N, C-alpha and C positions, 0 to 999 in steps of 0.2 A: 905569357909564357907561363911565369911564373905561377900564378895563378890557372892557370889550364890543368899544371903538372899537380899543383895541388889539391886540387878537384878531382883529378884521376887520380892520386894515391889513396885522400880519404873513402872514395868510392871504393876502390881493392881492400880496404881496410875492411870497410862496410860489408863489404860483399863475403870475407873470411869470415866474418863475426869476432871480427880482433876489435878492441878496445882505441877508439880514437879520441884524443881530447884528455882533459883531467878527471875528467867523469864518465860511467856509463848513462847514458839515455834514461829517462824516465821510462820504467817496465823493464829495463834490465840490469841484469848483477857482473860485475868483474872479476872472472875466476878462472885467477893465472891466465890474464893478459885475455882472456875470450870472455864472449857475450853467452850468460845464462837470464832465459826468461827469470822475473820472478812473475809469482804468480798473482801476489796481492794488487802489486802494480798491472797488469798485464789486465787483473777485473777492472778496475777505474780505466784504461787506455780504451777495454771495447764498452762500458759505461758510455764514454764520452762519443768515440764514434754513431754509440745508438743515440744518445740525444743529439747528435748533429743532425743525423738523418731524418728526425722526429723534424729537424728544421731550428730545434734550439738552435739561439744567440749566444756566442762565449758568453755574457753577465749571470744569463739562466743558466747556463750548463755550473760557473764555478758556485751561481746560489744555493744548485740542485746538489754540486759535487760536497760543499763543504757540510749543507742543512743534512746529507746521508754520512758524517763523518769519514770520507776520504781522508787519505793522507794529503797534507798540505803542499807537499811536495808535488802533485798532479799540475801545475800553473807551469813549472819550467817550461814542459813538452810546447812541443809546435802541433795546435794542433790541426794544422793547415798542413803539414807534410802529406798528408791522405787527400787521396781525391774523392771528393765528396758523393761522386755519382757511376 
């Protein structure tokens, strides 16, 4: 019961674009308690999705992003959160 309420509450906060937790997710900045897209990190997220869509595995994606000089904090995100197809 508590877990269900927690999941619902976090879902509601995400739906409102509000920060939930200690820091905003990769690709976002917390501005006055609300989430705003970080353009540089959003580019990295798009690149990850593109590489994954090409069938690239996680290790190869990491190597590619590092070779491209992308920000190192990208690895903290959960690539699996988006559907692949």
